[in-house]
C-alpha positions in Angstrom: 56.0 0.9 29.1 59.3 -0.8 29.7 57.6 -3.1 32.5 54.8 -4.0 30.1 57.3 -4.8 27.5 59.4 -7.1 29.7 56.1 -8.8 31.1 55.1 -9.7 27.4 58.5 -11.0 26.2 58.8 -13.0 29.3 55.4 -14.4 29.0 56.1 -15.3 25.5 59.4 -17.0 26.3 57.9 -19.0 29.0 55.5 -20.7 26.7 57.5 -20.8 23.3 58.4 -24.6 23.7 54.9 -25.6 24.4 53.3 -27.5 21.2 49.8 -26.4 21.7 47.2 -25.0 19.2 46.2 -22.2 21.3 49.8 -20.7 21.6 49.4 -18.3 18.9 46.5 -17.1 20.5 48.1 -16.5 23.7 50.6 -14.5 22.2 48.1 -12.3 20.5 46.6 -11.6 23.9 50.0 -10.7 25.4 50.7 -8.1 22.7 47.0 -6.9 23.0 46.8 -6.8 26.8 50.3 -6.0 27.8 51.6 -3.5 25.0 48.8 -1.7 23.1 45.5 -1.6 25.2 46.8 0.1 28.3 48.7 3.0 26.3 46.2 4.0 23.7 43.2 6.4 24.4 39.5 5.2 24.9 38.5 6.0 21.3 41.2 3.7 19.8 40.5 0.0 20.3 42.6 -3.0 19.9 41.1 -6.5 18.7 41.8 -9.4 16.7 39.5 -10.5 13.7 38.7 -10.0 10.2 38.8 -6.7 8.1 36.1 -6.2 5.5 35.2 -3.6 3.1 31.8 -2.6 1.9 32.8 -3.9 -1.3 32.9 -7.4 0.1 36.6 -7.7 0.3 37.8 -10.0 3.5 41.2 -10.2 4.8 41.3 -13.3 6.7 42.3 -13.4 10.4 44.4 -10.5 11.9 46.2 -11.1 14.8 46.3 -7.5 16.0 43.8 -4.8 14.8 44.2 -1.1 15.9 40.9 0.9 14.9 39.2 4.0 15.5 35.8 3.6 17.1 34.8 7.1 16.2 35.0 6.5 12.3 33.1 3.4 12.1 32.0 0.9 14.7 33.5 -2.7 14.7 30.9 -5.7 15.0 32.6 -7.3 18.3 31.7 -10.8 18.7 33.5 -11.7 22.0 35.7 -9.8 24.0 38.0 -8.1 21.5 37.3 -10.5 18.6 35.4 -9.1 15.8 34.7 -7.8 12.2 36.4 -4.6 11.4 35.3 -1.9 8.6 38.5 -1.1 6.7 37.9 2.7 7.0 38.1 2.7 10.8 41.1 0.3 10.8 44.7 2.1 11.4 47.1 -0.6 11.8 47.1 -4.4 11.1 49.9 -6.4 13.0 51.0 -9.8 12.6 52.3 -11.6 15.4 54.9 -14.3 15.3 56.6 -16.4 17.9 59.5 -16.8 15.5 59.8 -15.1 12.2 61.1 -17.5 9.1 61.5 -16.5 5.6 58.5 -18.3 4.6 56.3 -16.5 7.1 57.8 -13.2 6.2 56.7 -14.0 2.7 53.1 -14.7 3.6 53.0 -11.7 5.7 54.0 -9.5 2.8 51.3 -11.2 0.7 48.6 -10.8 3.3 49.7 -7.0 3.5 49.4 -6.7 -0.3 45.9 -7.8 -0.1 45.0 -5.3 2.3 46.6 -2.6 0.2 44.1 -3.4 -2.7 41.1 -2.9 -0.4 38.5 0.0 -1.4 37.8 2.7 1.1 34.5 4.5 1.0 34.6 8.3 1.0 34.2 10.3 4.2 33.8 13.5 2.5 30.6 15.0 1.0 29.5 18.0 -1.1 26.6 20.5 0.0 24.1 18.1 -1.7 25.3 15.4 0.4 26.9 13.4 -2.3 30.2 11.8 -1.4 33.4 13.1 -3.0 36.7 11.5 -3.4 39.9 12.2 -1.2 43.1 10.9 -0.4 43.3 8.5 2.5 46.4 6.9 4.3 45.6 3.2 4.0 46.0 0.7 6.9 49.8 0.1 7.9 50.3 -3.5 8.0 53.3 -4.5 10.5 55.0 -7.6 11.7 56.0 -8.0 15.3 58.1 -11.1 16.2 59.4 -12.6 19.6 62.1 -14.4 17.7 64.0 -15.0 14.4 65.5 -17.8 12.7 68.3 -15.2 11.3 71.7 -15.6 13.3 72.8 -12.4 15.4 76.1 -12.1 13.1 74.0 -12.6 9.9 71.7 -10.4 7.7 69.0 -8.2 9.3 65.2 -8.9 9.1 64.9 -6.0 6.9 67.5 -6.9 4.4 65.7 -10.4 4.2 62.5 -8.6 3.6 63.9 -6.4 0.7 65.0 -9.7 -1.0 61.4 -11.0 -0.8 59.4 -8.2 -1.6 58.7 -6.6 -4.9 61.4 -3.8 -5.2 59.5 -2.1 -8.0 57.0 -0.5 -5.5 56.8 0.6 -1.9 56.8 -2.3 0.6 53.7 -3.7 1.5 54.7 -4.2 5.2 55.4 -0.6 6.7 57.3 -1.9 9.8 59.0 -4.7 11.3 59.9 -5.3 14.9 61.9 -8.2 16.2 62.5 -8.6 19.9 66.2 -8.3 20.7 67.1 -7.6 17.1 65.6 -4.3 16.0 62.8 -2.1 14.7 62.6 -0.8 11.2 59.8 1.4 9.4 59.3 2.8 6.1 59.4 6.6 6.0 59.8 9.1 3.1 60.8 6.5 0.6 63.4 4.4 2.6 63.7 2.3 5.6 64.5 4.1 9.0 66.3 2.0 11.7 65.1 2.6 15.3 68.6 2.8 17.1 68.8 0.0 19.8 70.8 1.3 22.9 69.0 -0.6 25.7 66.8 -3.7 26.2 63.2 -3.4 24.6 64.3 -0.1 22.9 62.9 -1.6 19.8 59.5 -2.6 21.4 59.3 0.9 22.8 60.0 2.4 19.2 57.4 0.2 17.7 54.7 1.2 20.3 55.6 5.0 20.3 55.5 5.3 16.7 52.0 3.9 16.4 50.9 6.3 19.2 52.8 9.3 17.3 50.9 8.6 14.2 47.6 6.9 14.4 45.7 10.3 14.7 47.3 11.5 11.4 46.1 8.2 9.8 42.6 8.4 11.2 42.2 12.1 10.1 42.5 11.1 6.5 39.6 8.8 6.8 37.2 11.7 7.7 33.5 10.6 8.4 32.3 7.6 6.1 28.8 6.5 6.8 27.9 3.3 8.3 24.9 3.0 5.6 27.6 2.0 3.0 27.6 -1.3 4.8 24.0 -1.9 5.5 22.2 -0.8 2.1 22.9 -0.3 -1.6 21.2 3.0 -1.6 
C-alpha cells in the first residue's frame, strides 16, 4: 500500500506543471489504478462517470466512484467510465491536483446535491411490495495532491468548516491532502488521522474506506433493477 501511495504521488508531481486538458483525467487514473483498484475485492468496482437515481436525478461527472456490483450493475461505457445507480454507489471522491477555497466550496455544493438523491427501497414484505428502511448515503470525499494553504496556516478542515453550513452535518465526509492530513466525520465531529510518517494520510484514507464499505453496502439491501427500466 505504501509503495502504491508513493508511486501515485510521484506520478502526480511529475505532471503537475503540464498545462494540458487531460491532466485531470490522468490524475483520476492514477488514483483509481494505483490506490483503490488493487486493494478492493472483486465485488467492489472503481470507476469514473455519472451517478443517477431512478427518479431521474443526475450528479454530473464524478472523478472516482466506488460501487458494489452486487447491489445494482452499472452501465460501463468504456474501461471504467460509466453511469452508476445511486443505490450501488458507496463513495464518491473528487480528485484535485491543488485544492483551493473555491474548489472546496464547489466540492461541498456537489456533495450537497448527492445528499438529496432519492434511494429506492431494497426491502420487501411478503406480498413483494417495497418497504421503507434506512440507508447510509453515499459518502462524498475530497482527495488532493496539494493545497494552496501554507504549512503554518489553518488546516484544510478548518477552512472547510468556515465554508460549509454549520447548522447541519457536513456534506463532505472526509478530506485527504497529501503531506498535510486526513480528516473524517465520525459521531458528530471531525476526527484527525494522526500523521507520523510519510503517506500516513493516504493509508488512513484508503483503509477507512476498506473498513467501512461493507457496512454501507449492507444498508442498501436488495433494490431491483426494474425500478430503472419500467414504471410498473
